Backbone bond lengths (Angstrom), bond angles and torsions (degrees), N, CA, C in turn:
res aa  C-N    CA-C-N  psi(-1)  N-CA   C-N-CA  omega(-1)  CA-C   N-CA-C  phi
1 M - - - 1.443 - - 1.557 108.02 -
2 S 1.418 116.44 137.68 1.418 119.56 -177.45 1.405 108.54 -71.30
3 K 1.401 118.57 160.05 1.379 123.71 174.40 1.509 113.16 -83.65
4 I 1.307 122.74 138.96 1.334 122.75 179.17 1.566 101.03 -120.76
5 L 1.410 119.44 113.20 1.400 128.85 -175.66 1.588 107.88 -104.94
6 V 1.192 114.33 129.75 1.556 121.32 177.85 1.520 113.54 -115.77
7 G 1.283 120.04 130.89 1.393 121.22 177.09 1.580 109.22 -158.08
8 T 1.295 114.24 -155.46 1.487 116.96 -176.88 1.518 109.59 -139.66
9 A 1.335 117.38 164.39 1.365 124.06 -179.15 1.543 106.04 -85.32
10 S 1.379 113.98 107.19 1.392 123.11 177.15 1.612 111.86 78.80
11 W 1.357 110.40 141.73 1.465 119.51 171.27 1.469 110.72 -108.13
12 T 1.318 123.99 0.41 1.361 125.72 -172.96 1.539 109.60 -123.33
13 D 1.247 116.49 16.71 1.452 121.20 -174.45 1.471 112.43 -59.08
14 R 1.306 123.55 122.44 1.403 130.46 -175.45 1.532 114.28 -41.67
15 A 1.404 111.57 -47.93 1.497 116.67 -176.89 1.535 109.82 -69.80
16 L 1.292 121.52 -32.99 1.372 122.60 175.20 1.542 113.64 -68.56
17 V 1.327 119.72 -46.16 1.501 123.72 -178.91 1.521 107.41 -63.21
18 A 1.365 119.67 -45.39 1.352 126.22 178.14 1.421 117.30 -58.55
19 S 1.347 116.27 -33.54 1.488 120.64 -177.07 1.490 114.02 -68.77
20 G 1.260 116.36 -29.11 1.449 120.99 177.57 1.574 114.56 71.02
21 L 1.383 107.82 15.28 1.507 113.33 -174.63 1.456 118.67 -99.50
22 F 1.337 119.74 -8.42 1.520 121.28 -171.50 1.575 104.27 -116.68
23 Y 1.303 122.92 -54.30 1.391 125.51 -172.68 1.511 110.49 -78.66
24 P 1.296 120.00 138.38 1.550 126.60 167.24 1.400 109.64 -59.03
25 D 1.315 112.49 154.76 1.602 121.08 -177.60 1.568 107.15 -56.58
26 E 1.259 118.25 -38.70 1.448 119.40 -175.52 1.457 117.53 -71.79
27 A 1.411 117.37 -13.38 1.384 123.91 -178.14 1.558 107.71 -91.20
28 K 1.400 115.17 84.58 1.454 125.04 -169.15 1.536 110.19 -100.13
29 S 1.212 118.28 -32.86 1.524 126.98 -170.76 1.464 108.69 -96.04
30 P 1.342 120.66 157.11 1.491 120.17 170.50 1.410 112.97 -60.86
31 A 1.360 124.94 -34.52 1.484 126.31 172.85 1.513 113.62 -60.22
32 D 1.325 117.43 -46.54 1.436 120.93 176.33 1.479 113.87 -64.59
33 R 1.332 117.84 -30.11 1.427 116.55 -174.11 1.587 107.33 -84.22
34 L 1.381 116.26 -33.29 1.465 117.49 173.12 1.493 107.55 -58.78
35 R 1.346 119.67 -54.20 1.415 122.63 -176.24 1.656 112.37 -56.26
36 Y 1.248 115.31 -37.89 1.423 117.90 179.82 1.606 105.10 -73.18
37 Y 1.248 115.53 -50.63 1.431 115.61 178.68 1.618 117.68 -44.54
38 A 1.380 107.11 -44.31 1.491 117.09 -179.67 1.467 113.67 -64.77
39 T 1.376 117.87 -19.46 1.443 117.69 176.17 1.496 111.40 -83.76
40 Q 1.281 120.50 -6.31 1.417 125.17 -177.59 1.475 113.19 -108.76
41 F 1.336 117.24 -27.33 1.482 122.07 -174.18 1.543 110.44 -140.68
42 P 1.342 121.34 152.78 1.458 123.27 -178.29 1.547 106.42 -100.24
43 L 1.331 118.84 -3.07 1.483 121.90 -177.50 1.417 116.56 -141.13
44 V 1.335 114.61 139.69 1.576 115.33 171.03 1.469 110.39 -140.57
45 E 1.290 118.05 153.62 1.413 122.35 173.68 1.580 114.79 -98.70
46 V 1.254 123.29 122.46 1.454 124.99 -178.69 1.612 105.07 -79.33
47 D 1.375 121.86 110.68 1.387 119.45 -179.46 1.593 110.21 -95.88
48 S 1.346 110.28 -28.49 1.520 114.99 -176.32 1.563 117.29 -55.82
49 S 1.388 107.78 -23.00 1.446 112.64 -179.40 1.601 114.42 -73.88
50 Q 1.307 114.27 -8.06 1.476 116.77 178.89 1.514 104.69 -85.28
51 S 1.356 122.24 -39.01 1.353 127.60 -176.71 1.633 116.17 -69.83
52 S 1.343 110.55 -34.55 1.468 119.51 -177.29 1.540 106.17 -153.05
53 M 1.384 115.37 156.05 1.360 122.44 179.71 1.557 107.68 -58.19
54 P 1.300 116.93 136.96 1.512 117.63 174.23 1.499 110.24 -72.18
55 M 1.326 116.90 156.74 1.431 124.93 -172.67 1.521 107.25 -111.30
56 L 1.290 116.40 133.42 1.496 126.49 -177.61 1.591 108.79 -56.00
57 R 1.305 117.96 -41.33 1.395 121.54 -174.78 1.573 109.55 -64.67
58 N 1.374 109.07 -37.12 1.487 105.70 -178.97 1.538 116.21 -78.25
59 T 1.347 118.28 -27.48 1.458 117.71 -179.45 1.498 108.24 -75.58
60 I 1.304 121.39 -26.96 1.465 121.20 173.87 1.497 110.12 -63.09
61 L 1.331 112.60 -46.14 1.643 116.85 174.78 1.344 116.29 -60.76
62 W 1.438 117.54 -39.70 1.362 118.51 174.64 1.552 118.70 -57.68
63 A 1.350 109.27 -44.71 1.497 119.77 174.98 1.438 114.02 -56.63
64 Q 1.369 116.14 -38.62 1.447 124.61 -174.17 1.562 109.17 -79.44
65 R 1.399 121.55 -30.69 1.305 126.02 -174.63 1.598 120.46 -88.47
66 T 1.300 114.27 3.35 1.405 116.34 -169.10 1.592 101.91 -133.30
67 P 1.391 109.12 150.25 1.467 116.18 -179.64 1.606 116.76 -55.06
68 I 1.279 119.82 159.17 1.407 128.38 -169.57 1.541 113.61 -53.81
69 Q 1.447 111.96 -35.00 1.442 117.60 -176.15 1.521 112.70 -101.16
70 F 1.272 119.16 9.55 1.446 122.64 178.61 1.458 112.25 -65.65
71 V 1.377 120.86 149.51 1.461 122.12 -174.33 1.562 108.56 -130.51
72 F 1.291 114.69 132.70 1.402 118.93 167.90 1.523 117.61 -111.68
73 D 1.334 118.75 124.70 1.445 122.52 165.91 1.418 108.49 -89.38
74 V 1.315 116.30 137.49 1.541 120.34 -176.61 1.459 112.53 -120.98
75 K 1.299 121.49 130.88 1.357 123.14 176.18 1.487 113.13 -79.75
76 A 1.431 117.58 133.79 1.377 116.87 177.82 1.591 114.13 -66.22
77 F 1.316 112.94 153.39 1.445 123.35 178.23 1.439 109.41 -57.21
78 R 1.420 117.12 140.13 1.432 117.16 -163.30 1.588 110.67 -70.26
79 L 1.222 116.43 -26.98 1.432 118.45 -178.38 1.593 111.63 -59.91
80 F 1.395 113.17 -32.59 1.457 115.43 -174.35 1.439 108.16 -78.43
81 T 1.345 120.87 -15.12 1.468 119.62 -174.93 1.584 108.62 -107.96
82 Q 1.266 119.00 25.94 1.460 121.54 179.54 1.512 120.57 65.61
83 H 1.319 113.52 24.28 1.420 118.27 170.03 1.525 112.59 -89.21
84 Q 1.319 114.39 147.49 1.526 117.73 167.53 1.382 113.89 -56.30
85 T 1.261 122.23 131.78 1.433 125.84 -168.79 1.671 108.54 -131.83
86 E 1.279 110.80 121.95 1.508 113.81 -175.20 1.510 105.02 -72.90
87 L 1.270 112.98 141.65 1.509 121.45 -174.52 1.502 108.08 -68.26
88 R 1.270 120.86 -20.18 1.513 118.41 -176.98 1.507 111.30 -80.47
89 V 1.266 119.48 -15.24 1.539 118.34 177.04 1.466 110.23 -84.53
90 L 1.361 123.76 -8.11 1.463 120.04 177.36 1.471 108.90 -76.43
91 P 1.338 117.44 164.42 1.427 120.87 174.96 1.473 111.66 -65.70
92 R 1.389 116.08 147.11 1.417 120.32 -173.28 1.508 117.00 -53.62
93 D 1.336 115.29 -42.86 1.490 118.59 -173.93 1.599 102.69 -74.11
94 I 1.237 124.31 -25.94 1.407 122.35 179.62 1.638 112.39 -75.39
95 R 1.373 111.36 -28.91 1.409 119.07 176.13 1.481 108.69 -70.53
96 Q 1.350 115.40 -45.30 1.478 115.65 -179.64 1.509 113.03 -68.82
97 A 1.314 116.46 -34.58 1.527 114.25 170.38 1.474 115.14 -60.60
98 L 1.302 119.87 -36.76 1.332 121.16 -177.11 1.594 113.74 -72.71
99 G 1.380 111.46 -17.95 1.388 112.92 178.31 1.480 117.42 79.90
100 S 1.331 119.43 172.78 1.518 120.55 -177.50 1.530 107.68 -108.39
101 G 1.402 113.16 81.77 1.465 121.38 177.85 1.479 114.85 -77.86
102 G 1.362 115.01 -3.41 1.437 117.18 -179.63 1.580 109.41 100.64
103 K 1.339 113.81 -21.15 1.500 115.47 -177.07 1.582 109.48 -72.80
104 T 1.301 117.88 143.46 1.558 122.56 165.85 1.521 109.70 -104.50
105 T 1.290 120.82 -13.45 1.489 121.43 -177.66 1.460 106.48 -131.93
106 L 1.304 118.59 145.93 1.516 124.65 -177.17 1.471 105.97 -128.61
107 L 1.366 112.69 159.97 1.480 126.35 165.55 1.578 110.63 -119.03
108 Y 1.217 119.31 158.69 1.482 124.14 -176.51 1.511 106.35 -49.96
109 R 1.252 121.14 -41.40 1.500 119.09 -174.31 1.540 111.13 -71.01
110 D 1.200 118.27 -17.23 1.502 121.71 -179.88 1.519 116.34 -77.84
111 V 1.393 114.68 -11.87 1.350 118.25 -176.05 1.396 113.54 -102.24
112 P 1.320 125.59 120.08 1.369 126.10 179.74 1.547 119.36 -48.12
113 S 1.373 114.87 148.09 1.551 113.34 -167.21 1.411 112.28 -60.34
114 E 1.440 122.76 -35.59 1.450 122.53 -179.69 1.388 114.64 -63.83
115 L 1.466 115.80 -32.64 1.529 117.73 178.39 1.516 110.97 -78.11
116 R 1.262 119.28 -31.66 1.401 123.05 172.51 1.568 114.07 -63.18
117 E 1.300 115.30 -40.22 1.433 120.74 172.31 1.580 109.00 -58.16
118 E 1.218 115.50 -47.78 1.382 119.67 -171.57 1.527 108.68 -69.88
119 L 1.381 121.43 -39.47 1.411 121.70 172.71 1.516 114.65 -56.26
120 W 1.444 112.10 -47.84 1.446 116.71 -176.92 1.543 108.12 -56.90
121 A 1.403 117.31 -47.84 1.430 125.46 -179.02 1.445 112.54 -53.22
122 R 1.380 112.58 -44.17 1.545 117.44 -176.85 1.611 108.87 -65.18
123 F 1.320 108.44 -42.89 1.512 113.70 -177.51 1.457 109.59 -61.62
124 A 1.306 119.35 -49.16 1.469 121.68 -178.41 1.600 108.05 -60.56
125 L 1.380 116.78 -43.49 1.401 115.90 175.83 1.512 117.99 -60.81
126 A 1.263 114.89 -37.85 1.540 123.87 -178.46 1.596 107.15 -65.16
127 I 1.219 122.99 -37.18 1.507 123.41 -178.47 1.525 109.70 -89.28
128 S 1.361 122.13 -14.94 1.477 122.03 -170.72 1.503 109.84 -58.51
129 P 1.402 125.34 -36.11 1.394 119.09 172.29 1.481 121.43 -51.96
130 L 1.318 114.41 -32.58 1.486 119.98 176.88 1.602 109.20 -71.42
131 R 1.231 116.10 -39.03 1.475 120.75 -177.76 1.526 105.40 -70.37
132 Q 1.331 119.03 -50.83 1.527 120.64 177.50 1.539 116.82 -52.96
133 A 1.407 112.72 -30.51 1.431 118.34 -178.33 1.516 109.27 -88.74
134 G 1.494 118.00 0.51 1.406 119.30 179.34 1.499 110.14 74.29
135 K 1.320 117.57 19.16 1.517 119.64 -176.83 1.557 113.93 -109.13
136 L 1.358 117.97 2.30 1.483 115.83 -176.16 1.535 104.72 -96.65
137 G 1.366 110.90 126.93 1.490 119.50 174.02 1.501 111.96 -81.68
138 V 1.327 111.42 -91.22 1.513 116.23 -176.04 1.542 106.08 -125.70
139 V 1.320 116.23 152.04 1.455 123.55 166.27 1.552 106.33 -94.26
140 L 1.332 117.38 112.26 1.434 120.41 -175.04 1.499 116.63 -84.34
141 L 1.352 123.58 118.20 1.329 127.52 -177.44 1.553 105.13 -97.03
142 Q 1.375 120.23 97.43 1.493 120.56 -177.29 1.506 102.91 -100.11
143 F 1.321 111.44 111.49 1.553 118.77 179.18 1.585 107.97 -87.40
144 P 1.303 117.17 142.40 1.553 120.67 -174.35 1.556 107.41 -80.76
145 P 1.396 109.94 170.52 1.552 114.73 177.58 1.436 115.43 -53.85
146 W 1.337 127.02 -31.85 1.442 130.19 -175.46 1.472 106.33 -80.93
147 F 1.297 129.14 -5.62 1.362 130.84 176.74 1.473 111.54 -83.72
148 V 1.378 119.81 88.69 1.484 122.27 -165.67 1.609 110.70 -102.82
149 P 1.246 122.62 166.84 1.374 125.95 -179.60 1.595 108.59 -64.62
150 S 1.205 117.14 120.45 1.479 123.91 174.09 1.556 111.01 -164.43
151 Q 1.292 119.53 170.23 1.451 123.00 -179.93 1.613 105.40 -65.52
152 A 1.269 114.81 -43.50 1.442 121.36 -177.18 1.577 107.44 -57.36
153 S 1.349 120.91 -37.82 1.428 126.02 -178.48 1.454 107.13 -72.20
154 Y 1.348 119.34 -48.96 1.404 117.02 -179.31 1.576 114.78 -62.42
155 H 1.332 117.03 -32.78 1.351 122.69 174.34 1.512 110.76 -64.90
156 H 1.241 120.66 -40.53 1.434 126.04 175.65 1.481 113.86 -59.68
157 I 1.265 115.03 -42.14 1.485 117.93 179.26 1.496 110.93 -69.37
158 V 1.324 113.55 -38.14 1.573 116.96 174.82 1.521 110.05 -59.03
159 E 1.327 116.72 -36.33 1.539 122.63 179.12 1.523 105.46 -59.56
160 C 1.348 113.05 -51.44 1.513 119.87 -176.36 1.533 110.40 -54.60
161 V 1.335 111.24 -44.01 1.527 122.46 -178.95 1.615 103.27 -58.43
162 E 1.221 119.97 -52.32 1.449 124.07 -175.23 1.480 113.17 -69.78
163 R 1.326 119.95 -38.66 1.409 122.71 172.03 1.536 117.72 -60.83
164 L 1.369 111.33 -34.10 1.351 115.11 -179.12 1.540 116.38 -110.03
165 S 1.379 115.29 35.55 1.398 122.86 -172.65 1.495 108.25 -56.71
166 G 1.315 110.92 132.02 1.571 116.55 179.44 1.451 110.68 96.13
167 F 1.347 120.54 -2.45 1.539 118.53 171.17 1.399 109.52 -109.06
168 Q 1.295 116.93 153.71 1.523 124.16 179.41 1.527 104.33 -87.97
169 L 1.315 116.32 114.55 1.483 123.56 176.70 1.458 115.22 -96.98
170 A 1.276 118.14 157.48 1.432 125.46 178.89 1.638 103.34 -138.94
171 V 1.300 108.38 143.59 1.585 112.05 -176.22 1.428 113.25 -123.73
172 E 1.285 121.37 121.55 1.395 128.80 172.74 1.542 113.89 -112.92
173 F 1.350 112.71 120.91 1.513 118.97 -177.61 1.601 107.46 -101.85
174 L 1.257 112.15 134.90 1.506 117.94 -179.07 1.525 109.72 -110.08
175 N 1.328 115.24 22.99 1.568 118.78 170.89 1.518 102.50 -129.31
176 K 1.354 113.00 124.06 1.522 120.22 -178.33 1.441 114.50 -61.76
177 A 1.392 116.70 -15.99 1.441 121.59 -167.29 1.656 104.49 -68.37
178 W 1.377 118.87 -19.59 1.403 119.31 175.70 1.492 112.75 -66.09
179 F 1.358 116.69 -18.01 1.404 121.73 -171.07 1.563 114.20 -115.24
180 E 1.375 113.09 14.81 1.472 123.16 -176.79 1.419 110.31 -108.79
181 G 1.382 119.52 153.53 1.377 123.42 175.28 1.508 114.30 63.32
182 D 1.390 117.08 -130.84 1.522 121.76 175.92 1.533 111.09 -91.57
183 H 1.301 119.55 2.71 1.498 120.09 -171.04 1.476 108.99 -68.13
184 P 1.383 120.81 -35.64 1.464 119.17 -177.75 1.573 113.44 -53.38
185 E 1.320 116.19 -52.91 1.442 121.00 -176.46 1.475 110.71 -59.56
186 R 1.438 116.22 -40.37 1.497 115.15 -176.70 1.580 106.24 -70.27
187 I 1.324 115.72 -37.01 1.509 115.53 -175.88 1.580 107.29 -66.15
188 W 1.292 119.14 -45.63 1.465 120.25 -176.69 1.537 108.62 -65.45
189 H 1.338 124.40 -33.83 1.399 121.86 171.88 1.486 115.03 -67.84
190 F 1.379 117.64 -36.80 1.452 120.84 -179.69 1.569 108.67 -71.81
191 E 1.243 122.46 -41.04 1.398 121.88 -179.43 1.608 112.58 -69.93
192 R 1.207 111.95 -35.70 1.482 113.54 175.31 1.526 109.93 -72.72
193 E 1.306 119.44 -30.40 1.585 118.27 171.08 1.449 115.35 -60.82
194 H 1.279 112.40 -36.34 1.539 119.49 -171.89 1.632 110.49 -106.36
195 N 1.373 116.90 10.58 1.415 124.53 -178.54 1.625 110.18 49.67
196 L 1.305 116.78 50.54 1.377 124.41 174.42 1.473 109.12 -99.46
197 A 1.393 117.41 130.74 1.246 123.25 176.99 1.530 116.29 -82.72
198 H 1.361 116.90 120.32 1.545 119.83 178.95 1.534 108.58 -71.25
199 V 1.386 112.64 133.55 1.509 120.30 176.61 1.572 107.36 -88.16
200 V 1.259 117.48 119.84 1.461 124.29 175.08 1.617 101.79 -85.45
201 I 1.315 112.08 136.22 1.479 121.98 -175.35 1.569 107.41 -120.28
202 D 1.268 112.63 135.22 1.440 120.26 175.87 1.531 104.68 -123.02
203 E 1.474 118.25 113.14 1.389 122.96 -176.04 1.609 105.43 -157.33
204 P 1.303 114.24 174.31 1.553 118.63 -179.95 1.518 107.81 -63.73
205 Q 1.408 113.01 139.47 1.432 121.60 179.91 1.547 109.58 -104.32
206 G 1.280 113.43 155.94 1.461 116.88 168.17 1.514 108.57 112.03
207 F 1.363 118.94 -6.70 1.465 123.32 178.50 1.384 113.52 -97.70
208 S 1.307 120.23 164.32 1.478 127.01 179.38 1.560 108.13 -62.90
209 S 1.290 117.93 -28.11 1.509 125.60 -174.23 1.473 108.98 -92.40
210 S 1.384 121.12 -11.14 1.518 121.49 -172.18 1.527 110.77 -67.95
211 I 1.433 108.50 133.54 1.562 116.60 173.85 1.464 103.22 -106.75
212 P 1.410 115.65 130.54 1.368 122.14 177.36 1.566 111.60 -65.47
213 A 1.387 114.80 149.55 1.430 120.88 175.49 1.467 109.37 -85.21
214 L 1.417 116.58 99.06 1.522 118.94 -177.25 1.606 105.03 -109.38
215 W 1.295 115.43 116.93 1.425 119.82 -172.66 1.592 108.96 -89.80
216 E 1.369 113.43 77.25 1.386 117.45 -175.66 1.633 108.67 -117.70
217 A 1.298 111.02 134.89 1.502 119.36 178.63 1.565 108.13 -98.60
218 T 1.311 116.36 116.79 1.475 119.39 -175.44 1.459 109.27 -115.33
219 S 1.191 121.03 -13.48 1.550 125.48 172.25 1.442 111.87 -124.27
220 A 1.371 120.15 128.43 1.372 121.40 174.20 1.409 122.61 -60.91
221 D 1.308 112.27 -17.60 1.529 120.42 -178.96 1.576 114.64 -85.48
222 V 1.354 116.11 -38.23 1.474 112.69 -172.23 1.486 107.35 -157.24
223 A 1.345 120.53 146.90 1.389 128.76 161.18 1.454 115.60 -122.48
224 V 1.320 119.89 146.40 1.385 119.23 -177.51 1.533 112.41 -126.40
225 V 1.262 113.75 133.53 1.574 126.43 179.34 1.513 109.93 -115.37
226 R 1.366 114.74 122.77 1.502 121.12 179.61 1.554 106.61 -117.12
227 L 1.360 113.58 123.93 1.495 117.61 -174.71 1.644 106.71 -110.12
228 H 1.373 111.70 111.91 1.505 114.01 -174.31 1.574 110.25 -97.43
229 G 1.367 117.46 6.06 1.472 118.26 -176.29 1.594 105.19 92.66
230 R 1.473 107.68 178.02 1.411 111.96 176.67 1.617 107.84 -140.68
231 N 1.223 110.67 45.81 1.474 115.12 174.05 1.614 116.55 -81.42
232 R 1.251 113.84 91.99 1.427 126.48 -175.72 1.573 107.34 -57.96
233 D 1.344 121.06 -35.27 1.363 125.69 -165.06 1.584 112.15 -71.53
234 T 1.498 106.91 -29.98 1.465 112.81 -173.68 1.491 116.01 -115.30
235 W 1.353 115.33 1.94 1.471 121.22 -172.05 1.492 119.13 -60.97
236 E 1.405 108.00 -39.97 1.458 115.51 172.75 1.563 113.03 -124.52
237 A 1.305 113.83 27.30 1.416 119.23 -176.46 1.586 109.24 -73.30
238 K 1.267 115.21 142.35 1.471 121.89 173.68 1.531 114.50 -90.77
239 G 1.316 120.67 153.15 1.426 121.78 169.00 1.614 110.53 72.94
240 L 1.226 122.85 25.50 1.512 125.02 173.59 1.439 104.98 -66.19
241 R 1.464 110.37 147.66 1.382 121.75 179.64 1.461 113.32 -65.22
242 A 1.310 118.94 -34.80 1.442 127.78 179.85 1.477 107.03 -151.44
243 S 1.355 115.07 152.04 1.519 122.81 172.46 1.564 110.60 -48.68
244 A 1.354 115.02 -39.61 1.441 115.68 -175.75 1.470 112.92 -55.38
245 E 1.281 120.23 -31.18 1.429 126.51 -179.12 1.581 107.12 -48.20
246 R 1.261 115.81 -48.65 1.421 122.05 -174.77 1.530 113.63 -58.39
247 F 1.293 115.91 -20.27 1.540 120.52 -176.33 1.532 108.70 -112.90
248 K 1.358 117.10 16.63 1.488 122.07 179.27 1.428 111.46 -72.96
249 Y 1.307 116.93 83.57 1.438 122.83 -179.62 1.514 108.97 -154.60
250 L 1.330 116.48 127.34 1.429 124.19 -179.97 1.545 106.58 -106.81
251 Y 1.404 118.83 109.07 1.522 114.84 177.60 1.504 112.57 -61.35
252 A 1.279 113.36 146.12 1.533 123.76 -176.43 1.618 101.80 -87.89
253 A 1.284 112.44 154.97 1.449 115.20 176.73 1.556 113.75 -63.19
254 A 1.231 124.07 -24.12 1.417 126.22 -179.65 1.557 109.20 -74.32
255 E 1.372 116.19 -32.11 1.472 118.58 174.95 1.592 113.19 -68.30
256 F 1.402 112.25 -23.21 1.421 108.49 175.46 1.521 119.77 -69.40
257 D 1.254 112.41 -18.37 1.535 118.52 -175.29 1.535 106.89 -64.96
258 G 1.393 121.25 -48.94 1.429 114.09 -179.35 1.507 112.94 -73.76
259 L 1.408 118.55 -30.16 1.340 123.28 179.77 1.523 110.81 -66.49
260 A 1.255 121.23 -38.64 1.405 127.30 -176.86 1.526 107.68 -68.32
261 E 1.276 114.01 -45.09 1.529 119.28 -178.81 1.564 110.28 -59.53
262 S 1.271 116.10 -42.19 1.468 126.72 -178.77 1.562 109.23 -67.00
263 V 1.294 117.79 -40.07 1.390 122.59 175.59 1.605 111.87 -63.84
264 R 1.389 114.55 -44.80 1.386 118.80 -177.17 1.458 106.91 -63.63
265 E 1.358 122.26 -41.53 1.352 127.80 -175.89 1.514 109.61 -61.72
266 L 1.322 109.16 -48.95 1.579 113.58 176.14 1.494 113.16 -61.49
267 S 1.326 119.70 -33.11 1.473 119.85 -179.02 1.506 115.04 -68.86
268 K 1.344 117.56 -9.21 1.437 124.27 176.98 1.580 112.39 -75.21
269 H 1.258 115.15 -13.80 1.454 122.61 -171.89 1.468 114.77 -114.56
270 V 1.483 115.99 -6.22 1.381 120.58 -178.42 1.569 113.31 -138.03
271 K 1.348 116.93 169.26 1.377 119.60 -179.37 1.545 113.78 -80.56
272 S 1.346 110.26 -27.39 1.562 118.20 -175.67 1.509 109.65 -148.44
273 V 1.257 120.15 146.06 1.359 128.97 173.64 1.495 111.15 -120.07
274 H 1.296 120.34 123.64 1.461 120.89 178.88 1.530 107.70 -107.10
275 V 1.261 117.85 118.82 1.509 124.92 -177.97 1.537 108.75 -110.14
276 L 1.261 120.33 109.83 1.463 125.00 -176.88 1.603 113.74 -117.85
277 F 1.298 112.21 116.60 1.453 121.69 173.34 1.481 108.80 -77.37
278 N 1.355 114.97 119.37 1.475 121.44 173.15 1.402 115.80 -113.69
279 N 1.353 121.54 20.87 1.473 126.89 177.77 1.576 103.65 -83.31
280 N 1.306 112.46 74.62 1.497 121.99 -166.50 1.675 110.57 -90.79
281 F 1.244 104.66 66.70 1.571 115.48 173.60 1.558 107.48 -119.62
282 A 1.283 118.41 118.48 1.407 122.44 -173.28 1.480 111.07 49.09
283 D 1.409 116.17 -122.51 1.439 114.61 -178.69 1.534 110.18 -111.55
284 Y 1.277 121.21 24.19 1.314 129.91 -173.81 1.557 109.73 -55.93
285 A 1.198 113.74 -52.41 1.512 119.54 -175.79 1.547 110.54 -61.71
286 Q 1.304 115.89 -39.74 1.503 115.25 176.46 1.432 114.05 -74.17
287 R 1.337 122.81 -35.74 1.403 123.14 167.63 1.511 118.68 -53.46
288 N 1.338 109.77 -51.54 1.427 111.64 172.51 1.468 118.32 -63.70
289 A 1.348 112.85 -46.05 1.592 112.08 176.75 1.494 114.25 -53.97
290 A 1.379 115.79 -39.07 1.435 114.85 -176.56 1.527 111.39 -70.35
291 A 1.312 115.51 -31.16 1.545 118.30 179.01 1.529 112.00 -75.91
292 F 1.306 117.49 -34.45 1.362 125.15 177.74 1.519 113.57 -71.32
293 R 1.285 116.59 -29.33 1.522 119.01 172.41 1.446 113.80 -59.41
294 Q 1.306 115.45 -32.28 1.497 122.39 -171.03 1.589 105.34 -72.72
295 R 1.339 121.79 -10.84 1.511 117.29 179.90 1.494 110.79 -89.45
296 F 1.276 121.17 7.48 1.424 121.10 177.84 1.540 116.73 -133.44
């Protein structure tokens, strides 16, 4: 029987720590929080690696501070997935090599090929301690809404595969055009050809930004399910006090029935299913993840 691992997106989320509802009082440092988190769940998603390049010294410590079978899914650095990237988050020597062209934000195409190669190499090196410890799950390539189906997009994904050869990759598309018309069949074939795990998304439907939940297994090794909540009132709302408001949704027990059935069906086709709650408002994700784990 395949393994079904349940966890949450991040263990250091600001809204979670500020809530005071999950961590015991004595867990005051990041190290203490990770150790405690790992007693509650077997899986976590590293989100900080999307905002800035991960640090080798951190991943070494993460591997040391968690149980032997604990798993980290790691988001790819935002520059690699065609997100706008602030110059200030790049390593100092890379910033210096780029020079001061007046730009404060960059896209992937703005970075010379030799510097791109260096950034990819540093990213792979930084997460290698997790892989060496047997604790690296997937590297999540989360592509933005403006990353649409095209030959250029497919070529870029292939480049990501080549740059991270030997790593298990998962792909999350945030533009529903990938799943309209004849695109789904093409993307399923493409992902299977390159052993890319399709990311199943659960989120509010009926909006221009809504991505359908398509329970497709495209890698024999792993499938990934990310649950963003179903708060229709805040999903596309403007002027929210904090980004956590968008994910302010606590799944009800009745909603778990259908989700658990779909996860079980998906697990028949892969060695492992990673279920990650991303409804990061206060301790909602941790509460839901703890309850959902009981279904398996």
